[in-house]
DOZASE-218842 format. One record per residue (C-alpha): x negated, z, y. Coordinates in Angstrom, 1 decimal, padded with zeros to 4 digits. Each point is the difference from the previous one (the first is absolute). Example, Ala and Ser with C-alpha at 12.3 -4.5 7.8 and 13.67 -1.06 7.14 Angstrom:
<pts>
<pt x="-012.3" z="007.8" y="-004.5"/>
<pt x="-001.4" z="-000.7" y="003.4"/>
</pts>
This chain:
<pts>
<pt x="-105.3" z="074.2" y="099.5"/>
<pt x="-000.5" z="-003.0" y="-002.1"/>
<pt x="-002.4" z="000.3" y="-003.4"/>
<pt x="-003.2" z="-001.8" y="002.2"/>
<pt x="-000.1" z="002.3" y="002.4"/>
<pt x="000.3" z="003.5" y="-002.2"/>
<pt x="-000.8" z="001.0" y="-002.8"/>
<pt x="001.7" z="002.7" y="-002.0"/>
<pt x="-002.3" z="001.1" y="-002.1"/>
<pt x="-003.0" z="001.1" y="002.9"/>
<pt x="002.0" z="003.6" y="000.5"/>
<pt x="-002.6" z="-000.5" y="004.0"/>
<pt x="001.7" z="-002.4" y="000.8"/>
<pt x="003.8" z="002.5" y="-000.1"/>
<pt x="-001.1" z="001.9" y="003.4"/>
<pt x="002.5" z="002.7" y="000.3"/>
<pt x="-000.6" z="002.2" y="003.3"/>
<pt x="-000.2" z="003.9" y="-000.8"/>
<pt x="002.4" z="001.8" y="001.9"/>
<pt x="-000.4" z="001.6" y="003.2"/>
<pt x="001.5" z="003.6" y="000.2"/>
<pt x="-000.9" z="000.1" y="004.4"/>
<pt x="003.5" z="-000.2" y="-000.1"/>
<pt x="001.4" z="003.0" y="-002.8"/>
<pt x="-000.3" z="002.5" y="002.2"/>
<pt x="002.7" z="-001.2" y="002.7"/>
<pt x="002.2" z="-001.5" y="-003.8"/>
<pt x="-000.7" z="003.8" y="-000.9"/>
<pt x="001.3" z="002.0" y="002.9"/>
<pt x="002.6" z="-003.1" y="000.4"/>
<pt x="001.5" z="001.4" y="-003.1"/>
<pt x="-000.2" z="003.3" y="000.7"/>
<pt x="001.5" z="000.2" y="003.1"/>
<pt x="003.6" z="-001.2" y="-001.6"/>
<pt x="002.3" z="002.6" y="000.1"/>
<pt x="-000.2" z="001.4" y="-003.4"/>
<pt x="-001.8" z="002.4" y="-001.8"/>
<pt x="-004.2" z="-000.8" y="-000.3"/>
<pt x="-000.3" z="-002.1" y="-003.6"/>
<pt x="004.1" z="000.0" y="-000.9"/>
<pt x="000.2" z="-003.5" y="-000.3"/>
<pt x="-002.4" z="000.7" y="-002.6"/>
<pt x="-001.4" z="-003.4" y="-002.0"/>
<pt x="001.5" z="-002.0" y="003.2"/>
<pt x="-001.3" z="001.0" y="002.3"/>
<pt x="-003.3" z="-001.2" y="-002.0"/>
<pt x="001.7" z="-003.1" y="-000.8"/>
<pt x="000.3" z="-000.6" y="004.1"/>
<pt x="-003.5" z="001.2" y="000.9"/>
<pt x="-001.0" z="-002.6" y="-002.7"/>
<pt x="002.3" z="-003.2" y="001.4"/>
<pt x="-001.5" z="001.2" y="003.4"/>
<pt x="-003.6" z="000.0" y="-000.3"/>
<pt x="000.1" z="-003.1" y="-001.4"/>
<pt x="002.0" z="-001.5" y="002.8"/>
<pt x="-001.9" z="002.3" y="002.3"/>
<pt x="-003.4" z="-002.8" y="-000.5"/>
<pt x="001.5" z="-002.8" y="002.3"/>
<pt x="001.9" z="002.5" y="002.3"/>
<pt x="-001.0" z="003.5" y="000.4"/>
<pt x="003.7" z="001.0" y="001.5"/>
<pt x="002.6" z="-002.1" y="-001.7"/>
<pt x="002.9" z="001.1" y="-002.1"/>
<pt x="-000.2" z="-000.8" y="-003.7"/>
<pt x="002.0" z="-003.4" y="-000.4"/>
<pt x="001.0" z="-000.9" y="-003.5"/>
<pt x="000.6" z="-003.3" y="001.2"/>
<pt x="001.5" z="-002.2" y="-004.2"/>
<pt x="-001.1" z="001.6" y="-002.2"/>
<pt x="-000.4" z="-002.0" y="-003.1"/>
<pt x="-000.8" z="000.3" y="-003.7"/>
<pt x="-002.2" z="-002.7" y="-002.0"/>
<pt x="001.9" z="000.3" y="-003.9"/>
<pt x="-003.7" z="-002.0" y="-001.8"/>
<pt x="000.8" z="-001.7" y="-003.3"/>
<pt x="-002.1" z="-001.0" y="-003.1"/>
<pt x="-000.6" z="-000.1" y="-003.6"/>
<pt x="-002.3" z="001.7" y="-002.5"/>
<pt x="-001.2" z="-001.4" y="-002.5"/>
<pt x="-000.5" z="003.0" y="-001.3"/>
<pt x="003.7" z="000.3" y="-000.9"/>
<pt x="-000.6" z="-002.7" y="-002.6"/>
<pt x="000.3" z="003.8" y="-001.9"/>
<pt x="002.9" z="001.6" y="-000.1"/>
<pt x="-000.7" z="002.5" y="002.2"/>
<pt x="003.2" z="-000.3" y="002.3"/>
<pt x="003.4" z="000.5" y="-000.5"/>
<pt x="000.8" z="-003.1" y="001.4"/>
<pt x="-001.5" z="-004.0" y="-001.1"/>
<pt x="-002.0" z="-001.9" y="002.9"/>
<pt x="002.1" z="-002.1" y="000.9"/>
<pt x="002.3" z="002.6" y="002.2"/>
<pt x="-002.9" z="000.3" y="002.6"/>
<pt x="001.9" z="-003.6" y="001.3"/>
<pt x="003.2" z="001.5" y="-000.9"/>
<pt x="-000.3" z="003.0" y="002.2"/>
<pt x="-001.2" z="-002.3" y="003.4"/>
<pt x="003.0" z="-002.3" y="-000.8"/>
<pt x="001.8" z="004.0" y="000.1"/>
<pt x="-001.9" z="000.3" y="003.2"/>
<pt x="000.4" z="-003.5" y="001.9"/>
<pt x="003.6" z="000.8" y="-001.2"/>
<pt x="000.2" z="003.6" y="001.7"/>
<pt x="001.5" z="002.0" y="-003.2"/>
<pt x="-002.9" z="002.1" y="-001.2"/>
<pt x="-000.7" z="003.5" y="001.6"/>
<pt x="-002.8" z="-001.0" y="002.5"/>
<pt x="002.7" z="-002.0" y="001.7"/>
<pt x="002.7" z="002.6" y="000.2"/>
<pt x="-002.9" z="001.8" y="001.9"/>
<pt x="-001.4" z="-002.1" y="002.1"/>
<pt x="003.5" z="-000.8" y="001.0"/>
<pt x="000.1" z="003.6" y="001.0"/>
<pt x="-002.4" z="001.0" y="001.4"/>
<pt x="000.1" z="-003.4" y="002.0"/>
<pt x="-003.3" z="-001.6" y="-001.4"/>
<pt x="-001.1" z="-003.2" y="-000.7"/>
<pt x="-000.8" z="-001.2" y="-003.1"/>
<pt x="-002.6" z="-002.0" y="-001.4"/>
<pt x="-000.8" z="-001.6" y="-003.2"/>
<pt x="-002.9" z="-001.6" y="-001.3"/>
<pt x="-001.2" z="-001.8" y="-003.4"/>
<pt x="-003.6" z="001.2" y="-000.4"/>
<pt x="000.0" z="-001.5" y="-002.8"/>
<pt x="003.3" z="-000.3" y="-002.7"/>
<pt x="000.2" z="-001.6" y="-003.3"/>
<pt x="002.6" z="-001.8" y="000.5"/>
<pt x="000.3" z="-000.9" y="004.0"/>
<pt x="002.6" z="-000.1" y="001.6"/>
<pt x="001.1" z="-002.9" y="001.2"/>
<pt x="002.9" z="000.8" y="003.3"/>
<pt x="-000.1" z="000.3" y="003.9"/>
<pt x="000.5" z="002.5" y="001.9"/>
<pt x="-000.7" z="001.5" y="003.3"/>
<pt x="-001.8" z="003.1" y="-001.9"/>
<pt x="-002.0" z="-001.8" y="-003.1"/>
<pt x="-003.5" z="-000.8" y="000.3"/>
<pt x="-001.6" z="-001.9" y="-002.4"/>
<pt x="-004.1" z="000.9" y="-000.7"/>
<pt x="000.0" z="000.0" y="-003.7"/>
<pt x="-003.8" z="000.0" y="-001.0"/>
<pt x="000.8" z="-000.4" y="-003.4"/>
<pt x="002.9" z="000.5" y="-002.8"/>
<pt x="-001.1" z="003.4" y="-000.4"/>
<pt x="-003.4" z="001.8" y="-000.8"/>
<pt x="-001.7" z="000.0" y="-003.8"/>
<pt x="000.2" z="002.3" y="-001.9"/>
<pt x="-002.7" z="002.7" y="001.0"/>
<pt x="-000.1" z="001.6" y="-002.8"/>
<pt x="-002.3" z="-002.6" y="-001.4"/>
<pt x="-001.1" z="-002.2" y="003.0"/>
<pt x="-000.1" z="000.5" y="003.8"/>
<pt x="003.4" z="000.3" y="001.8"/>
<pt x="-001.4" z="-002.7" y="002.7"/>
<pt x="-002.7" z="-002.3" y="001.0"/>
<pt x="-002.0" z="001.1" y="002.9"/>
<pt x="001.7" z="-003.0" y="001.6"/>
<pt x="003.2" z="001.0" y="-000.2"/>
<pt x="-000.2" z="002.9" y="001.0"/>
<pt x="-002.1" z="-000.9" y="002.9"/>
<pt x="003.5" z="-002.2" y="000.4"/>
<pt x="002.2" z="003.4" y="-000.6"/>
<pt x="-002.0" z="001.6" y="003.2"/>
<pt x="000.7" z="-002.7" y="002.0"/>
<pt x="003.1" z="-000.7" y="-000.4"/>
<pt x="001.3" z="003.1" y="000.1"/>
<pt x="-001.9" z="000.5" y="003.3"/>
<pt x="002.5" z="-002.7" y="001.5"/>
<pt x="003.3" z="001.5" y="-000.6"/>
<pt x="-001.0" z="002.6" y="001.2"/>
<pt x="-001.4" z="-001.5" y="003.6"/>
<pt x="003.4" z="-002.1" y="000.0"/>
<pt x="002.4" z="003.2" y="-000.1"/>
<pt x="-002.6" z="001.3" y="002.2"/>
<pt x="001.0" z="-003.0" y="002.2"/>
<pt x="002.7" z="000.2" y="000.1"/>
<pt x="000.6" z="003.6" y="001.5"/>
<pt x="-000.3" z="002.6" y="-003.2"/>
<pt x="-002.4" z="002.6" y="000.2"/>
<pt x="001.4" z="002.1" y="-002.6"/>
<pt x="-000.4" z="-001.8" y="-003.3"/>
<pt x="001.4" z="001.1" y="-003.2"/>
<pt x="-001.5" z="-001.3" y="-003.7"/>
<pt x="001.7" z="000.0" y="-003.0"/>
<pt x="-000.6" z="-002.2" y="-003.4"/>
<pt x="001.4" z="-001.3" y="-003.2"/>
<pt x="-001.6" z="-001.2" y="-003.4"/>
<pt x="000.6" z="000.7" y="-003.1"/>
<pt x="-003.0" z="001.8" y="-001.1"/>
<pt x="-001.0" z="000.9" y="002.8"/>
<pt x="-000.5" z="004.1" y="-000.2"/>
<pt x="-002.3" z="-001.3" y="-002.9"/>
<pt x="-001.9" z="-001.7" y="002.2"/>
<pt x="-000.7" z="003.2" y="003.1"/>
<pt x="-000.5" z="002.2" y="-003.1"/>
<pt x="-003.0" z="-002.2" y="-000.6"/>
<pt x="-000.7" z="-000.6" y="003.3"/>
<pt x="-000.1" z="003.8" y="000.2"/>
<pt x="-001.7" z="000.9" y="-002.5"/>
<pt x="-002.7" z="-002.4" y="001.0"/>
<pt x="-000.7" z="000.7" y="003.2"/>
<pt x="000.2" z="004.4" y="-000.3"/>
<pt x="-001.7" z="-000.7" y="-003.5"/>
<pt x="003.1" z="001.8" y="-002.2"/>
<pt x="001.4" z="-000.2" y="-003.8"/>
<pt x="003.2" z="-002.1" y="-000.3"/>
<pt x="001.3" z="003.9" y="-001.1"/>
<pt x="-000.3" z="000.6" y="003.9"/>
<pt x="001.4" z="-003.3" y="001.7"/>
<pt x="002.3" z="-001.1" y="-002.7"/>
<pt x="004.1" z="000.8" y="001.0"/>
<pt x="003.0" z="-000.7" y="-001.2"/>
<pt x="001.6" z="-002.3" y="002.5"/>
<pt x="003.0" z="-001.0" y="000.2"/>
<pt x="000.7" z="002.1" y="-003.2"/>
<pt x="-001.8" z="-001.7" y="-002.9"/>
<pt x="000.4" z="001.2" y="-003.7"/>
<pt x="-003.0" z="002.7" y="-001.4"/>
<pt x="-001.0" z="-002.9" y="-001.9"/>
<pt x="-000.6" z="-002.5" y="002.3"/>
<pt x="-001.6" z="002.7" y="002.6"/>
<pt x="-002.5" z="000.6" y="-003.2"/>
<pt x="-001.0" z="-004.4" y="-000.2"/>
<pt x="000.2" z="000.8" y="004.0"/>
<pt x="-003.0" z="002.6" y="000.2"/>
<pt x="-002.2" z="-001.9" y="-002.7"/>
<pt x="000.5" z="-003.5" y="001.8"/>
<pt x="-001.3" z="001.9" y="002.9"/>
<pt x="-002.6" z="001.7" y="-001.7"/>
<pt x="-001.1" z="-003.1" y="-001.9"/>
<pt x="000.0" z="-001.9" y="004.0"/>
<pt x="-002.4" z="003.2" y="001.5"/>
<pt x="-002.3" z="-000.6" y="-003.4"/>
<pt x="-000.5" z="-003.3" y="000.7"/>
<pt x="-001.1" z="000.4" y="003.4"/>
<pt x="-002.4" z="003.1" y="-001.2"/>
<pt x="-001.6" z="-002.6" y="-002.3"/>
<pt x="-000.2" z="-002.9" y="002.6"/>
<pt x="-001.0" z="002.2" y="002.4"/>
<pt x="-001.4" z="003.2" y="-000.7"/>
<pt x="001.8" z="001.9" y="002.8"/>
<pt x="002.9" z="003.9" y="-000.7"/>
<pt x="001.3" z="-002.2" y="004.1"/>
<pt x="000.2" z="-003.9" y="000.5"/>
<pt x="000.1" z="-000.7" y="003.6"/>
<pt x="003.4" z="-000.9" y="001.3"/>
<pt x="-000.5" z="-003.2" y="000.5"/>
<pt x="-000.7" z="-000.7" y="-003.8"/>
<pt x="002.2" z="001.9" y="-001.1"/>
<pt x="002.4" z="-001.8" y="001.9"/>
<pt x="-001.2" z="-003.7" y="-001.5"/>
<pt x="-000.5" z="002.3" y="-003.6"/>
<pt x="003.3" z="001.5" y="-000.8"/>
<pt x="001.6" z="-000.5" y="002.9"/>
<pt x="003.1" z="-001.3" y="001.0"/>
<pt x="000.8" z="-003.1" y="002.6"/>
<pt x="003.0" z="002.2" y="001.4"/>
<pt x="-002.1" z="002.6" y="000.6"/>
<pt x="-003.2" z="-002.1" y="001.2"/>
<pt x="002.3" z="-001.7" y="002.8"/>
<pt x="001.2" z="003.6" y="000.7"/>
<pt x="-003.6" z="001.0" y="000.4"/>
<pt x="-000.4" z="-002.9" y="002.7"/>
<pt x="002.7" z="000.5" y="001.8"/>
<pt x="-000.8" z="003.8" y="000.5"/>
<pt x="-003.4" z="-000.8" y="000.6"/>
<pt x="001.3" z="-002.4" y="002.6"/>
<pt x="003.2" z="002.6" y="001.6"/>
<pt x="-003.1" z="002.9" y="001.4"/>
<pt x="-002.3" z="-003.1" y="000.7"/>
<pt x="003.1" z="-000.2" y="002.6"/>
<pt x="000.2" z="003.4" y="000.8"/>
<pt x="003.9" z="000.1" y="-001.1"/>
<pt x="001.6" z="002.6" y="-003.0"/>
<pt x="-000.3" z="-000.8" y="-003.5"/>
<pt x="003.7" z="001.6" y="-001.7"/>
<pt x="-002.0" z="000.9" y="-003.3"/>
<pt x="003.1" z="-000.4" y="-003.0"/>
<pt x="-000.7" z="002.0" y="-003.8"/>
<pt x="-002.7" z="-000.4" y="-003.1"/>
<pt x="-000.8" z="-003.3" y="000.4"/>
<pt x="000.0" z="-000.6" y="003.8"/>
<pt x="-002.3" z="003.1" y="000.5"/>
<pt x="-002.3" z="-001.6" y="-002.5"/>
<pt x="-000.3" z="-003.0" y="002.3"/>
<pt x="-000.6" z="002.6" y="002.8"/>
<pt x="-002.7" z="002.8" y="-001.7"/>
<pt x="-002.0" z="-004.1" y="-000.6"/>
<pt x="000.5" z="-000.8" y="003.8"/>
<pt x="-001.3" z="003.9" y="001.1"/>
<pt x="-003.3" z="-000.9" y="-002.6"/>
<pt x="-000.2" z="-003.3" y="001.8"/>
<pt x="000.5" z="001.3" y="003.8"/>
<pt x="000.6" z="003.4" y="-000.3"/>
<pt x="001.1" z="-000.4" y="003.6"/>
<pt x="002.5" z="-001.4" y="-000.8"/>
<pt x="002.0" z="003.2" y="-001.8"/>
<pt x="000.4" z="001.4" y="003.9"/>
<pt x="002.6" z="-002.9" y="000.1"/>
<pt x="001.9" z="001.2" y="-003.2"/>
<pt x="003.2" z="002.6" y="000.0"/>
<pt x="001.5" z="000.0" y="-003.4"/>
<pt x="003.1" z="-000.2" y="-000.8"/>
<pt x="000.7" z="002.0" y="-003.3"/>
<pt x="-001.0" z="002.1" y="-002.9"/>
<pt x="000.5" z="-002.9" y="-003.5"/>
<pt x="001.0" z="001.8" y="-002.7"/>
<pt x="-003.4" z="-002.3" y="-002.0"/>
<pt x="-001.8" z="002.8" y="-001.5"/>
<pt x="-003.7" z="-001.1" y="002.2"/>
<pt x="002.1" z="-000.3" y="003.2"/>
<pt x="-001.1" z="003.2" y="000.9"/>
<pt x="-003.9" z="-000.6" y="-000.8"/>
<pt x="000.5" z="-003.2" y="002.6"/>
<pt x="001.2" z="002.7" y="002.7"/>
<pt x="-002.8" z="002.5" y="-000.7"/>
<pt x="-002.6" z="-002.9" y="000.5"/>
<pt x="001.3" z="-001.3" y="002.8"/>
<pt x="001.5" z="003.7" y="001.4"/>
<pt x="003.4" z="-001.0" y="000.7"/>
<pt x="003.2" z="001.6" y="000.3"/>
<pt x="003.3" z="-001.7" y="-001.1"/>
<pt x="002.8" z="-000.3" y="002.6"/>
<pt x="002.0" z="000.3" y="-003.4"/>
<pt x="000.2" z="001.0" y="-003.4"/>
<pt x="003.6" z="-001.0" y="-001.7"/>
<pt x="-001.5" z="-000.9" y="-003.3"/>
<pt x="000.3" z="-004.1" y="000.6"/>
<pt x="-002.1" z="-002.2" y="-002.3"/>
<pt x="002.2" z="-002.9" y="000.7"/>
<pt x="-002.8" z="-002.4" y="002.4"/>
<pt x="000.4" z="-002.6" y="002.2"/>
<pt x="-001.0" z="002.3" y="002.8"/>
<pt x="003.7" z="002.1" y="000.0"/>
<pt x="-001.8" z="002.9" y="000.6"/>
<pt x="-001.6" z="-001.5" y="003.1"/>
<pt x="003.5" z="-001.3" y="001.2"/>
<pt x="002.1" z="003.5" y="-000.4"/>
<pt x="-003.5" z="001.3" y="001.8"/>
<pt x="000.8" z="-002.1" y="003.5"/>
<pt x="002.9" z="002.2" y="001.3"/>
<pt x="-002.3" z="002.9" y="-000.5"/>
<pt x="-002.9" z="-001.6" y="002.4"/>
<pt x="003.0" z="-001.1" y="002.0"/>
<pt x="000.6" z="003.5" y="001.0"/>
<pt x="-003.3" z="000.9" y="000.3"/>
<pt x="-000.5" z="-002.4" y="002.5"/>
<pt x="003.5" z="000.6" y="001.7"/>
<pt x="-000.7" z="003.6" y="000.6"/>
<pt x="-003.5" z="-000.4" y="001.0"/>
<pt x="001.7" z="-002.8" y="002.4"/>
<pt x="002.7" z="001.9" y="001.8"/>
<pt x="000.0" z="004.0" y="-001.2"/>
<pt x="-000.1" z="001.8" y="002.8"/>
<pt x="-002.4" z="002.0" y="001.2"/>
<pt x="000.4" z="003.6" y="001.0"/>
<pt x="-000.6" z="-000.8" y="003.5"/>
<pt x="002.0" z="-003.5" y="-000.1"/>
<pt x="003.0" z="002.2" y="-001.1"/>
<pt x="-000.6" z="003.5" y="001.9"/>
<pt x="-001.0" z="002.4" y="-003.2"/>
<pt x="-001.7" z="002.8" y="000.9"/>
<pt x="-001.5" z="001.6" y="-003.5"/>
</pts>
């Protein structure tokens, strides 16, 4: 949808339907009548139920279909990263994008193993990657955000552009047949932005939201906390509130990749498709998506529990139980890719596992 027809900053334009629960008893009955003790497949049963409920909105008695699962990696740079808060310089964002396009990153390996399509989106890289590739989408808002410790990360116009561009890329994947969209990110400094966002929208100090990211030193961690606290104090002076509205928080301390993810998640939920949430940074985007449109939460599946300290806090806020806990802290959508085989397994047992009646098993 073009920007002339859609105001990304007006939450009323994101029409996410609440799931109709009329089909739920039939879904539960389908799961409970499989040849197994009730509840014996544990969390896979919850997963199958969630998938079936989402897909039953368009076809009440359908099987679960996992069509062309895809992961969108949104990449962007951050002005806050001009401070030494990361193990790598900002130039690494663009270098890693080249690695994604060459097929050499962890996410490439996991997507190949799980038969998942991967798309890489330049949402705002400092040094844009000028390369033609069928899986590369260039929708750069600017060459990174501003340093949010001293000023707003982006303008209201840039935020709106980000939300609209995110929506457009998600709808393109859906138009191409995908009904399961996972989200990943790449951007030096983006755990700092995600932590600042979390502090801004739930009113917590940096000590509660900032972690070591990809493995910074204690000195860098102290600086990272200081910068986030400085930004929160700046916001309190400007707005006088302990908590910020989600869109204002994105504008003030967000990143272009996080904002585009929010637009893409809202569009995916709006289209009635399943959102697969990766780790800490993607979960912050999911929390913001939920705050903008609470019904979007019903379309989310959470892939894994990140090693980043504040991820547990977000999962609690969203009442989410992730599928995996592998101590991951890489990003890139790696946890989402690793969860896809479990999603396929849940669909397979729901669709094809025999019932006691069909198997002529008497219990």
